[in-house]
BAFI-3210 file (N, C-alpha, C; in Angstrom, 3 decimals, decimal comma, padded with zeros to 6 digits):
// residues 215
n [1|2|3|4|5|6|7|8|9|10|11|12|13|14|15|16|17|18|19|20|21|22|23|24|25|26|27|28|29|30|31|32|33|34|35|36|37|38|39|40|41|42|43|44|45|46|47|48|49|50|51|52|53|54|55|56|57|58|59|60|61|62|63|64|65|66|67|68|69|70|71|72|73|74|75|76|77|78|79|80|81|82|83|84|85|86|87|88|89|90|91|92|93|94|95|96|97|98|99|100|101|102|103|104|105|106|107|108|109|110|111|112|113|114|115|116|117|118|119|120|121|122|123|124|125|126|127|128|129|130|131|132|133|134|135|136|137|138|139|140|141|142|143|144|145|146|147|148|149|150|151|152|153|154|155|156|157|158|159|160|161|162|163|164|165|166|167|168|169|170|171|172|173|174|175|176|177|178|179|180|181|182|183|184|185|186|187|188|189|190|191|192|193|194|195|196|197|198|199|200|201|202|203|204|205|206|207|208|209|210|211|212|213|214|215]
n.u [050,995|048,970|049,778|049,008|046,546|045,427|046,372|044,720|042,328|041,995|042,669|040,580|038,370|037,062|036,069|038,229|040,240|042,132|041,549|040,428|042,952|044,561|043,101|042,545|045,059|045,556|043,973|042,951|043,455|040,577|039,242|040,352|039,792|036,554|034,645|033,272|031,012|032,358|031,672|032,670|032,142|029,735|026,848|024,142|022,459|020,049|016,712|015,754|012,957|012,075|012,810|015,417|018,676|020,637|024,152|026,966|029,366|032,931|035,747|039,182|042,147|044,793|044,645|042,340|043,088|044,672|043,178|041,695|043,813|044,215|041,829|041,254|043,854|043,046|040,667|041,970|043,465|042,285|040,782|043,025|043,295|041,257|038,762|035,705|034,717|033,785|034,136|033,482|033,493|033,900|033,118|034,708|037,504|037,940|038,313|040,732|042,206|043,081|043,434|046,538|047,816|047,978|049,473|051,583|052,687|052,943|051,271|049,641|047,351|044,530|042,100|040,559|037,899|036,279|033,091|030,158|027,557|024,145|024,736|026,728|029,964|032,030|033,981|035,923|037,817|040,748|042,680|045,874|047,721|050,684|053,371|052,201|050,674|052,670|054,039|054,794|052,190|050,303|049,892|047,101|045,459|045,264|044,269|041,834|039,015|037,644|035,611|034,819|032,411|031,263|031,226|033,456|034,124|034,622|034,263|035,507|038,233|040,451|040,242|037,388|036,799|034,067|033,036|030,409|029,943|031,891|033,525|035,153|036,774|035,489|035,322|033,319|030,473|030,322|033,106|033,813|032,657|033,839|036,411|036,410|035,497|038,041|039,859|039,139|039,420|042,057|042,906|041,621|043,089|045,282|044,864|044,620|046,822|047,041|045,934|042,938|043,240|041,374|037,760|035,534|032,961|031,521|029,323|027,601|026,426|024,454|026,712|028,564|030,703|030,471|032,633|032,600|034,003|035,273|037,510]
n.v [-030,808|-031,506|-034,310|-035,227|-034,721|-036,729|-039,209|-039,281|-039,039|-041,813|-043,532|-043,424|-042,359|-044,738|-045,650|-045,430|-047,577|-047,881|-047,963|-050,386|-052,108|-051,010|-051,815|-054,380|-055,350|-054,904|-057,147|-059,926|-063,623|-064,475|-063,401|-063,828|-065,897|-066,584|-064,104|-061,065|-061,858|-063,063|-061,661|-061,382|-058,642|-056,011|-055,840|-054,516|-052,038|-051,814|-053,293|-055,409|-056,310|-058,374|-058,627|-059,228|-058,431|-057,277|-058,376|-056,776|-057,326|-056,142|-055,177|-055,722|-053,901|-052,906|-050,793|-049,350|-048,477|-046,700|-044,773|-043,653|-042,619|-040,374|-039,177|-037,736|-036,146|-034,341|-033,165|-031,775|-030,318|-028,229|-027,573|-025,842|-024,095|-022,257|-022,900|-024,532|-027,619|-031,087|-034,682|-038,047|-041,422|-045,123|-048,344|-049,742|-048,635|-047,008|-049,038|-050,413|-048,364|-048,025|-050,217|-050,429|-048,367|-049,725|-052,218|-050,708|-050,133|-052,594|-053,420|-055,498|-056,911|-058,373|-058,741|-056,696|-054,723|-052,186|-050,649|-048,613|-046,534|-045,233|-042,346|-043,386|-045,184|-048,395|-050,407|-054,048|-056,142|-059,113|-059,247|-060,018|-060,862|-059,686|-061,659|-064,561|-064,802|-066,316|-068,354|-071,905|-074,521|-072,927|-070,902|-068,538|-069,022|-066,866|-065,233|-062,275|-061,716|-058,320|-055,297|-052,419|-049,014|-046,113|-042,607|-039,633|-036,352|-033,096|-030,940|-029,112|-027,697|-029,667|-033,027|-035,449|-038,620|-040,482|-043,269|-045,814|-048,237|-051,369|-054,153|-057,285|-060,565|-062,613|-060,926|-059,715|-057,908|-055,779|-055,426|-054,816|-052,345|-050,921|-050,618|-049,325|-046,881|-045,925|-046,798|-044,557|-042,549|-042,279|-042,046|-039,461|-038,228|-038,236|-037,068|-034,542|-033,321|-032,442|-029,718|-028,909|-027,617|-026,559|-026,901|-029,672|-031,629|-034,816|-036,912|-040,123|-042,424|-045,319|-047,685|-045,525|-042,410|-038,917|-036,322|-032,875|-029,853|-026,727|-023,690]
n.w [-022,282|-023,550|-023,838|-021,103|-020,817|-022,871|-021,490|-019,340|-020,274|-021,546|-020,145|-018,079|-018,954|-019,362|-016,999|-015,286|-015,470|-013,948|-011,111|-010,971|-011,202|-009,016|-006,948|-007,392|-006,541|-003,892|-002,848|-001,228|-001,122|-001,229|-002,817|-005,089|-007,050|-009,087|-009,312|-011,102|-014,144|-017,272|-020,471|-022,703|-024,103|-024,178|-022,347|-022,695|-020,935|-021,541|-022,181|-024,955|-027,409|-026,419|-024,193|-023,060|-022,317|-024,725|-025,544|-026,676|-028,947|-028,657|-030,183|-030,103|-031,087|-033,028|-035,228|-034,068|-031,957|-032,838|-034,208|-032,256|-030,802|-033,139|-033,552|-030,918|-030,997|-033,065|-031,604|-029,945|-030,716|-032,161|-029,796|-028,851|-030,662|-030,075|-031,047|-030,339|-030,106|-030,634|-030,454|-030,849|-029,421|-030,351|-027,914|-028,694|-029,879|-027,383|-025,802|-027,139|-026,978|-024,391|-023,569|-025,162|-023,964|-021,221|-021,728|-022,379|-020,213|-018,887|-017,335|-015,131|-016,470|-017,846|-021,171|-021,152|-021,331|-022,328|-021,410|-022,329|-020,866|-020,779|-019,018|-017,403|-017,417|-017,861|-016,678|-017,187|-016,478|-016,475|-013,389|-012,861|-009,899|-008,445|-008,411|-007,283|-009,319|-010,666|-009,726|-009,764|-010,449|-009,249|-010,552|-012,390|-010,200|-008,888|-010,531|-010,501|-011,222|-012,312|-011,830|-012,602|-012,420|-013,458|-013,282|-014,926|-013,724|-015,610|-015,452|-013,130|-011,890|-011,951|-012,770|-011,666|-010,427|-010,041|-008,242|-008,974|-008,606|-007,639|-008,200|-007,262|-008,218|-005,271|-003,441|-000,696|-001,031|001,064|001,749|-001,120|-001,380|000,467|-000,404|-002,709|-002,264|-001,301|-003,045|-005,248|-003,709|-003,335|-006,569|-007,181|-005,339|-006,911|-009,397|-008,901|-009,269|-011,701|-014,089|-015,760|-019,125|-020,707|-021,282|-020,517|-021,609|-020,909|-022,618|-021,575|-023,166|-024,676|-025,741|-026,539|-026,424|-026,128|-026,402|-025,283|-025,975|-024,768|-025,549]
ca.u [049,554|048,183|049,883|048,604|044,805|045,585|046,456|043,776|041,208|042,332|042,334|039,835|036,818|036,134|035,659|039,134|040,412|043,571|041,308|040,591|044,049|044,844|042,350|042,784|046,441|045,212|043,169|043,437|042,867|039,450|038,841|041,262|038,776|035,433|033,834|032,204|030,980|032,542|030,566|033,182|031,542|029,138|025,722|023,266|021,743|018,278|016,299|015,347|011,760|011,830|013,359|017,078|019,781|021,566|025,690|027,620|030,748|033,993|036,870|040,422|042,544|045,874|044,242|041,355|043,817|045,435|042,097|041,412|044,716|044,330|040,612|041,485|045,034|042,669|039,754|042,560|044,273|041,224|040,532|044,285|043,123|040,550|037,396|034,568|035,021|033,858|034,844|033,275|034,488|033,175|033,788|036,052|037,978|038,377|039,143|041,766|043,320|043,252|044,728|047,684|048,428|048,138|050,441|052,984|053,225|053,258|050,498|048,881|045,623|044,164|041,043|040,072|036,928|035,407|031,525|029,374|025,946|023,502|025,357|027,780|031,004|032,120|035,804|036,324|039,273|041,229|044,099|046,822|048,654|051,580|054,221|051,675|050,109|053,834|054,234|054,392|051,183|049,321|049,708|045,892|044,431|045,260|043,724|040,888|038,063|037,096|034,465|034,671|031,575|030,964|031,721|034,426|033,549|035,520|033,789|035,929|040,045|040,916|039,315|037,117|036,407|033,056|032,575|029,449|030,289|033,148|033,407|036,519|036,488|034,561|034,689|031,957|029,971|030,388|034,298|034,156|032,186|034,745|037,737|035,892|036,036|039,627|040,272|038,489|039,799|043,620|042,945|041,305|044,208|046,561|044,409|044,576|047,922|046,647|045,069|042,476|043,297|039,854|036,827|035,201|031,870|031,504|027,969|027,920|025,255|024,745|027,805|029,578|030,845|030,584|033,110|032,268|035,094|035,478|038,838]
ca.v [-030,582|-032,796|-035,678|-035,520|-035,044|-037,977|-040,674|-039,430|-039,977|-043,345|-044,302|-042,461|-042,299|-046,018|-045,594|-045,385|-049,078|-047,868|-048,532|-051,969|-052,629|-050,976|-052,634|-056,127|-055,900|-055,064|-057,913|-061,254|-064,673|-064,373|-062,087|-063,915|-066,595|-065,963|-062,711|-060,649|-062,822|-062,489|-061,735|-061,113|-057,755|-055,041|-055,977|-053,502|-051,963|-051,600|-054,598|-055,486|-055,835|-059,534|-058,341|-059,586|-057,470|-057,904|-058,014|-055,657|-057,009|-054,986|-055,590|-055,082|-054,052|-051,674|-050,039|-049,422|-047,523|-045,367|-044,072|-043,095|-041,253|-039,589|-038,240|-037,058|-035,080|-033,240|-032,509|-031,270|-029,356|-027,539|-026,314|-025,188|-022,857|-021,210|-023,298|-025,500|-028,857|-032,228|-035,761|-039,521|-042,803|-046,545|-049,136|-050,736|-047,771|-046,951|-050,771|-050,985|-047,140|-048,371|-051,807|-050,207|-047,532|-050,666|-052,686|-050,359|-049,877|-053,840|-053,800|-056,678|-057,043|-058,858|-058,957|-055,341|-053,908|-050,664|-050,289|-046,893|-046,865|-043,771|-041,836|-044,251|-046,182|-049,457|-051,232|-054,678|-057,391|-059,907|-058,680|-060,834|-060,926|-059,901|-062,860|-065,292|-065,559|-066,585|-069,390|-072,889|-075,089|-071,756|-069,522|-068,633|-069,253|-065,639|-063,918|-061,589|-060,610|-056,870|-054,550|-050,884|-048,562|-044,788|-041,714|-038,936|-035,205|-032,451|-029,089|-028,439|-027,497|-030,708|-034,174|-036,066|-039,471|-040,557|-045,055|-046,541|-049,700|-051,945|-055,739|-058,159|-061,476|-063,387|-060,031|-059,370|-056,373|-054,837|-054,953|-054,032|-050,968|-049,789|-050,683|-048,571|-045,620|-045,944|-046,241|-043,563|-041,306|-042,377|-041,984|-038,289|-037,319|-037,964|-036,176|-032,639|-032,710|-032,380|-028,794|-028,869|-025,955|-026,711|-027,480|-030,789|-032,266|-036,357|-037,643|-041,398|-043,450|-047,102|-047,998|-044,780|-041,766|-038,012|-035,086|-031,701|-029,215|-025,692|-023,483]
ca.w [-021,006|-023,848|-023,509|-019,926|-020,907|-023,198|-020,605|-018,175|-020,959|-022,162|-018,900|-017,061|-019,760|-019,481|-015,609|-014,557|-015,154|-012,866|-010,092|-010,727|-011,000|-007,551|-006,115|-007,026|-006,083|-002,443|-002,429|-000,501|-001,690|-001,071|-004,474|-006,412|-007,596|-009,626|-009,731|-012,220|-015,317|-018,359|-021,403|-024,019|-024,835|-023,463|-022,016|-022,524|-019,766|-021,838|-022,778|-026,083|-027,384|-025,697|-022,792|-023,074|-022,540|-025,559|-025,504|-027,896|-029,340|-028,058|-030,815|-029,397|-032,342|-032,976|-035,398|-033,533|-030,770|-033,350|-034,824|-031,030|-031,026|-034,290|-033,240|-030,007|-031,114|-034,194|-031,212|-028,908|-031,935|-032,503|-028,984|-028,283|-031,336|-029,824|-031,314|-029,879|-030,811|-030,126|-030,869|-029,921|-029,368|-029,410|-027,020|-029,195|-030,146|-026,101|-025,228|-028,043|-026,801|-022,964|-023,910|-025,418|-022,807|-020,078|-022,441|-022,630|-018,882|-018,430|-016,122|-014,833|-016,637|-019,593|-021,252|-020,908|-022,154|-021,748|-022,136|-022,010|-020,858|-020,499|-018,201|-017,090|-018,307|-017,323|-017,319|-016,991|-016,882|-015,538|-013,394|-012,066|-008,629|-008,785|-008,136|-006,740|-010,348|-011,401|-009,257|-009,967|-009,788|-008,559|-011,352|-012,611|-009,568|-008,172|-011,278|-010,550|-012,244|-011,734|-012,853|-011,890|-013,020|-012,579|-014,393|-014,771|-014,027|-016,278|-015,041|-012,300|-012,489|-012,173|-013,193|-010,894|-011,039|-009,241|-008,832|-008,266|-008,312|-007,846|-007,516|-007,746|-007,327|-004,356|-002,280|-000,482|-001,420|001,868|001,300|-002,256|-001,202|001,184|-001,086|-004,040|-001,680|-000,831|-004,767|-005,767|-002,962|-004,234|-007,866|-007,212|-005,025|-008,273|-010,339|-008,282|-009,478|-013,273|-014,096|-017,179|-020,158|-021,949|-020,459|-021,174|-021,091|-021,378|-022,577|-022,046|-024,026|-024,778|-026,470|-027,196|-025,286|-026,829|-025,667|-026,121|-025,324|-025,138|-025,439]
c.u [048,635|048,111|049,343|047,004|044,516|045,301|045,175|042,215|041,313|042,376|041,416|038,461|036,102|036,099|037,239|039,737|041,607|043,026|041,029|041,629|044,647|044,094|042,725|044,299|046,180|044,601|043,837|043,198|041,353|038,785|039,872|040,749|037,353|035,315|032,878|032,315|031,143|031,753|031,354|032,562|030,794|027,699|025,115|022,294|019,972|017,888|015,940|013,752|011,160|012,370|014,385|017,815|021,128|023,029|025,875|028,996|031,559|035,229|038,101|041,611|043,504|045,143|043,171|042,068|044,372|044,395|041,780|041,893|044,365|042,794|040,858|042,632|043,963|041,510|040,669|043,420|043,718|040,783|041,694|044,228|042,037|038,914|036,714|034,918|034,122|033,895|033,853|034,022|033,539|033,906|035,098|037,161|038,534|038,968|040,440|043,139|043,990|044,436|046,215|048,455|048,863|049,314|051,941|053,325|053,383|052,553|049,925|047,900|045,266|042,902|039,843|039,017|036,167|034,136|031,297|028,050|025,340|023,858|026,482|028,753|031,821|033,305|035,490|037,395|039,432|042,479|044,682|047,697|049,660|052,281|053,342|051,263|051,453|054,497|053,759|053,165|049,967|048,971|047,761|044,710|044,279|044,904|042,658|040,136|037,804|036,175|034,338|033,608|031,512|031,019|033,199|033,972|035,121|035,207|034,267|037,272|040,772|039,952|038,845|036,172|035,434|032,679|031,202|029,203|031,301|033,049|034,806|036,523|035,388|034,580|033,721|031,807|030,378|032,037|034,416|033,902|033,168|036,105|037,492|036,123|037,164|040,142|039,954|038,894|041,426|043,449|042,566|042,330|045,378|045,915|043,955|045,956|047,840|045,401|044,870|042,907|042,259|038,983|036,277|034,351|031,631|030,040|028,351|026,501|025,592|025,613|028,643|029,684|030,894|031,709|033,060|033,488|035,449|036,866|038,851]
c.v [-032,039|-034,058|-035,889|-035,992|-036,419|-039,218|-040,420|-039,846|-041,093|-044,194|-044,243|-042,733|-043,571|-046,473|-045,718|-047,098|-048,984|-048,340|-049,903|-052,541|-052,585|-051,971|-054,454|-056,314|-056,069|-056,058|-059,606|-062,541|-064,883|-064,104|-062,802|-065,287|-066,097|-064,569|-062,342|-061,670|-062,316|-062,927|-061,434|-059,891|-056,620|-055,601|-054,504|-053,136|-051,594|-053,027|-054,736|-055,892|-057,329|-059,603|-058,929|-058,371|-057,604|-057,408|-057,500|-056,514|-056,251|-055,790|-054,451|-055,173|-052,890|-050,438|-049,184|-047,775|-046,362|-044,433|-043,174|-041,717|-040,195|-038,530|-037,236|-035,988|-033,982|-032,590|-031,322|-030,080|-027,711|-026,653|-026,014|-024,106|-022,099|-021,496|-024,475|-026,650|-030,248|-033,574|-036,980|-040,734|-043,971|-047,257|-049,601|-049,959|-047,290|-048,069|-050,610|-049,789|-047,497|-049,230|-051,276|-049,258|-048,354|-051,609|-052,198|-050,077|-051,206|-053,989|-055,011|-057,340|-057,392|-059,000|-057,790|-054,868|-052,933|-050,477|-049,022|-047,183|-045,474|-043,305|-042,514|-044,826|-047,004|-050,109|-052,482|-055,773|-058,251|-059,520|-059,949|-060,544|-060,729|-061,132|-064,328|-065,758|-066,603|-068,238|-071,413|-073,777|-074,243|-070,856|-069,787|-068,524|-068,005|-064,532|-063,794|-061,051|-059,718|-056,037|-053,317|-050,095|-047,295|-043,522|-040,681|-037,524|-033,897|-031,030|-028,833|-027,915|-028,377|-031,782|-035,093|-037,156|-039,760|-042,591|-045,295|-047,491|-050,650|-053,148|-056,604|-059,445|-061,873|-062,072|-060,081|-057,974|-055,551|-054,004|-054,564|-052,679|-050,275|-049,684|-049,741|-047,278|-045,252|-045,599|-045,014|-042,510|-040,988|-041,673|-039,992|-037,360|-037,068|-036,904|-034,423|-032,468|-031,876|-030,973|-029,051|-027,556|-026,230|-026,980|-028,482|-031,624|-033,582|-036,403|-039,042|-041,689|-045,014|-047,002|-046,824|-043,695|-040,614|-036,830|-033,970|-031,100|-027,785|-024,837|-022,984]
c.w [-022,178|-023,946|-022,266|-019,963|-021,640|-022,528|-020,288|-019,118|-021,312|-021,227|-017,910|-017,825|-019,461|-018,148|-014,986|-014,236|-014,214|-011,713|-009,776|-010,850|-009,571|-007,012|-005,762|-006,228|-004,673|-001,917|-001,857|-001,217|-001,981|-002,562|-005,342|-006,828|-008,445|-009,840|-010,611|-013,715|-016,472|-019,633|-022,377|-024,699|-023,533|-023,278|-021,704|-021,407|-020,209|-022,465|-024,011|-026,161|-026,555|-024,407|-022,396|-022,978|-023,412|-025,050|-027,192|-028,010|-029,135|-028,888|-029,963|-030,400|-032,208|-033,812|-035,140|-032,291|-031,396|-033,997|-032,933|-030,989|-032,194|-034,128|-032,269|-030,586|-032,042|-032,483|-030,356|-029,662|-031,724|-031,030|-028,596|-029,664|-031,090|-030,148|-030,306|-030,751|-030,192|-030,619|-029,988|-030,119|-029,287|-028,526|-027,988|-029,221|-028,196|-025,332|-025,766|-027,654|-025,539|-023,184|-024,321|-024,422|-021,663|-020,629|-022,104|-021,190|-018,114|-017,253|-016,324|-015,304|-018,237|-019,956|-021,100|-021,614|-021,372|-022,389|-021,665|-022,348|-020,929|-018,705|-017,485|-018,051|-017,452|-017,932|-016,864|-017,433|-015,968|-014,740|-012,372|-010,963|-008,506|-007,645|-007,835|-007,795|-011,132|-010,743|-009,638|-009,637|-009,515|-009,907|-012,166|-011,542|-008,048|-009,247|-011,121|-011,128|-011,467|-012,998|-012,184|-012,937|-012,205|-013,758|-013,983|-015,113|-014,783|-016,026|-014,201|-012,860|-012,756|-012,255|-012,100|-010,848|-009,984|-009,768|-008,139|-008,065|-008,425|-007,635|-007,913|-007,073|-006,330|-003,012|-001,857|-000,521|-000,343|001,615|000,310|-001,919|-000,687|000,242|-002,387|-003,828|-001,766|-002,092|-005,160|-004,916|-003,466|-005,545|-007,848|-006,478|-006,002|-008,922|-009,848|-008,758|-011,007|-013,247|-015,950|-017,838|-020,654|-020,631|-021,464|-020,655|-021,799|-021,371|-023,059|-022,518|-024,172|-026,074|-027,446|-026,151|-026,500|-025,723|-026,321|-025,566|-025,655|-024,545|-023,681]
res [m|a|q|k|i|t|t|v|v|s|t|l|i|g|l|c|v|v|a|a|i|i|g|a|i|t|l|t|a|l|a|a|t|g|g|p|s|e|t|n|g|c|r|s|d|q|a|n|a|s|g|h|n|d|v|r|g|v|n|n|e|d|v|l|a|t|a|w|q|t|k|w|s|a|f|d|q|q|l|d|a|g|q|p|a|s|v|g|f|t|e|s|e|s|t|s|r|a|t|r|y|f|d|s|k|e|a|p|l|k|d|l|i|i|c|f|h|n|g|e|a|e|a|s|g|k|v|e|l|p|v|l|s|d|l|p|g|v|g|g|a|f|g|s|r|v|l|a|r|g|t|i|d|f|s|g|p|h|p|k|v|t|m|t|k|f|e|a|g|n|l|p|s|s|a|a|d|r|l|k|g|q|v|e|d|m|i|n|d|q|l|r|d|l|t|l|q|h|n|y|t|p|k|f|s|e|g|a|i|e|i|s|g|t|p]
***
């Protein structure tokens, strides 16, 4: 069970990056170019004194992925021992852990960035559509920038993802909204197979997430 929870958190705590992958693979060439702007970091929702929204740098390193896993394992062991606990993760740690997971699955995802904002999390990256991206002369033409935003609820017997924003390439907003609902339903259907053994409460803030747990 601990491994299942680890997989869920590492992939969904950053707003279910799986949604971006599934969604992008189902898109047509309309969504294969353009898309959400690439900031190479996390743009704050809160403006600074001069009225600008600063971009926080995000590092993607194997040592940070290991740090994420180490902290989660200690957190989970404390809950298994019947003690309440909490753990916090940075955007860089979460990005690194999710990248390691998707690399192990050979997922067609590049330049993954996970961001945390007040009450929500966000994931963005470039998804390469299968086959088409490998064709001579058109490789890259079918690489779509995607962005997903929302939250995850651990209060019930199963985790539940709620997506508030989904963008992919040049797909019109109306079509992206329909796709967002379909992808959200698909993921939550899968999550019904996962029964939580502990109670988790995630708290998203600018630049970080804290998860509190009780046995």
